[in-house]
C-alpha positions as CSV (number, residue, x, y, z in Angstrom):
1,M,131.6,33.9,-48.7
2,S,133.1,37.1,-48.1
3,L,131.1,40.5,-47.7
4,W,133.3,42.0,-50.5
5,S,132.3,39.5,-52.9
6,Q,128.7,40.4,-52.9
7,P,128.2,43.2,-55.7
8,A,126.1,45.4,-53.9
9,L,128.1,45.6,-51.0
10,R,131.5,46.1,-52.9
11,F,129.7,48.9,-55.2
12,G,127.8,50.3,-52.5
13,L,130.7,51.0,-50.5
14,L,133.0,51.9,-53.5
15,G,130.1,54.5,-54.5
16,F,129.5,56.0,-51.3
17,G,133.3,55.9,-50.4
18,L,133.9,58.2,-53.4
19,S,131.1,60.3,-52.6
20,G,132.2,60.9,-49.1
21,G,135.8,61.6,-50.3
22,L,134.4,64.1,-52.9
23,F,132.3,65.5,-50.2
24,A,135.2,66.0,-47.8
25,W,137.3,67.4,-50.5
26,L,134.6,70.0,-51.5
27,T,133.9,71.2,-47.9
28,T,137.4,72.2,-47.6
29,L,136.7,75.0,-50.9
30,D,135.7,78.5,-49.9
31,Q,132.7,78.3,-51.1
32,P,129.4,79.7,-49.0
33,L,127.2,76.8,-50.1
34,H,125.5,74.6,-47.2
35,W,126.7,71.2,-46.5
36,V,123.8,69.5,-47.9
37,L,124.3,71.1,-51.2
38,W,127.8,70.0,-51.0
39,W,126.6,66.5,-50.7
40,C,124.4,66.4,-53.1
41,I,127.0,67.7,-55.7
42,A,129.4,65.1,-54.5
43,V,126.9,62.2,-54.7
44,S,125.5,63.4,-58.1
45,A,128.9,63.2,-59.7
46,V,129.5,59.8,-58.2
47,T,126.2,58.6,-59.5
48,F,126.9,59.9,-62.8
49,L,129.9,57.9,-63.3
50,V,128.4,54.9,-61.8
51,F,125.8,55.0,-64.4
52,G,128.1,55.4,-67.2
53,Y,130.4,52.8,-65.8
54,D,127.6,50.6,-65.5
55,K,126.7,51.0,-69.1
56,A,130.1,50.6,-70.4
57,I,130.4,47.1,-69.0
58,S,126.8,46.1,-69.8
59,G,127.3,43.2,-72.6
60,R,130.5,41.6,-71.1
61,S,131.1,39.1,-68.6
62,W,131.9,41.7,-65.7
63,V,129.9,41.8,-62.5
64,R,127.3,44.6,-63.1
65,V,126.3,47.4,-60.7
66,P,123.1,45.9,-59.0
67,E,120.0,48.0,-59.6
68,R,119.7,48.4,-55.8
69,T,123.1,50.1,-55.4
70,L,122.0,52.7,-58.3
71,L,118.7,53.2,-56.7
72,W,120.4,53.9,-53.1
73,L,122.7,56.3,-54.6
74,V,119.7,58.1,-56.2
75,M,117.9,58.1,-52.9
76,S,121.1,59.8,-51.3
77,G,121.1,62.8,-53.3
78,G,122.3,61.4,-56.7
79,T,119.1,62.2,-58.5
80,P,120.7,65.0,-60.9
81,G,123.4,62.7,-61.7
82,A,121.3,59.9,-62.2
83,L,118.9,61.5,-64.9
84,A,122.2,63.1,-66.6
85,G,123.5,59.5,-66.8
86,M,120.1,57.7,-67.7
87,S,119.9,60.6,-70.5
88,L,123.4,60.9,-71.7
89,F,124.2,57.0,-71.8
90,R,120.7,56.1,-72.4
91,H,121.1,53.4,-69.3
92,K,118.3,52.1,-67.6
93,T,115.6,53.8,-69.7
94,I,113.6,51.1,-71.1
95,K,113.4,48.7,-68.1
96,A,110.1,49.5,-66.2
97,S,110.5,47.7,-62.9
98,F,113.8,50.2,-62.6
99,R,112.0,53.4,-63.7
100,N,109.3,52.8,-61.4
101,R,111.5,52.3,-58.4
102,F,113.5,55.5,-59.7
103,W,110.5,57.5,-59.5
104,V,109.4,56.2,-56.5
105,A,113.0,57.1,-55.1
106,V,112.8,60.7,-56.7
107,S,109.2,61.2,-55.6
108,L,110.4,60.4,-51.8
109,Q,113.2,63.0,-52.2
110,V,111.2,65.6,-53.3
111,L,108.9,65.2,-50.0
112,L,111.6,65.2,-47.9
113,V,113.3,68.3,-49.6
114,A,109.8,69.9,-49.6
115,G,109.2,69.2,-45.8
116,W,112.9,70.3,-45.3
117,L,112.6,73.4,-46.9
118,T,108.8,74.3,-45.2
119,R,109.9,72.7,-41.7
120,D,109.4,76.4,-40.2
121,Y,105.8,76.8,-41.1
122,W,104.9,73.0,-40.1
123,L,106.4,74.1,-36.5
124,V,104.3,77.0,-35.9
């Protein structure tokens, strides 16, 4: 079995590849944003689109986007896009196991951002 035939790898590479491409394009703009913010914008946009795509193909016989791929996109900075996608598309809002893992990922992300923002305080 080839690696490309595994949905998690296929959708993961596609999602992160699109995020990387969008990030590369965004950083060429003459806007004074930190690269972390550009990355979050890029991965949030792609995460939003992936949630919409997965909702659109649900109920069909097509291969769905694995939940772990969705969660990796969330954890890598796509939380705003995921929240918008979950709300707008009403996708992954009922499944408790996904919601629990989603909020754990969001909590870890909040802790990482809080640590990054207060890093000077902790280094003193």
